[in-house]
N, C-alpha and C positions, 0 to 999 in steps of 0.2 A: 425426824422427830415423830411420835406417835402421841399423836392424839386422844385423849380418854375425857369423855366426857359422863358423866354418873349423874341421872335425873334426880334429883331433891324434892321434886314435886309432892303433892299429899299423897297418893297411891304408893310411889317408891318409897318416901319416908317411912309410912308404915310399915312397909315389907325390910325395911333396914337398910336404906341406902347410904346413911354415915357410918353403919358397921363395914360396907362396901368398901366407902372410901377409905377408910382407915385400914383394911387388909389392903387393897391396892397401894397406898403411900406404905405401908410396912414393906412390902413384899418389891417394891421399886425401890425402896434404901437397902435394902438387905441384897439384893440382887445389883446393886451398884448401877442402877440405870437413870439416874434423876437427870443427868444431863441428854437422855435418849428419849425420856416419856414424860409428858406434861398433864396433869392431872386438873381437871377442873369440874364445877358443879353446873349442873342445866337444868332447867324446867323441863317440862314433860318433853317427852321424847317419843311418845304416841305408842308405847306398847307395853300399857299398864298392864296386863295380865297374865305376862311372862316372868316376874319378878323383878328385882331391879333394874332399870334399863340402862344400860351403859354403851355409849358410843364409843367406837374405836375407830378412828378417821370417819369413814363413812358407813361404818357397819354398825348395827344396832342388836345387842344381845340383851337376853333376860339372863341377871344372874344372880344366885343366893349363896349363904356361905356353903354349901355343899357342894355347887358346882364350882367355888372360886378358884381352887388350884388350876385346876384342869383349863378353864376358861384364863387364866393369867398366863399360864404354860405357853397356850398357841395363841393366844389373842394378843397379849401384850409384850410379853418375853423375846418369843421368839423374832418376831417384825422388827423390836428393837435391837437385837443382836443383828439381825439381818442386813441393818443400816450401817453396820462396820463401826 
């Protein structure tokens, strides 16, 4: 299971955290990964200056709409598919 936590704290909220959650949920469904990826909201992940903070398992990334597709492919889809 790939655990994804998206920060919805003040700074990330302003940067578009709810849009990132929507993008992740849609991509998970489109790629038929609902059984392999768990998406949750979280409060401050401590990386407020790097875009919306998204924690995948134990690694934190700064994500925005422009970087989303590459981020999803490399850090969510690839690990989820590797689990078999």
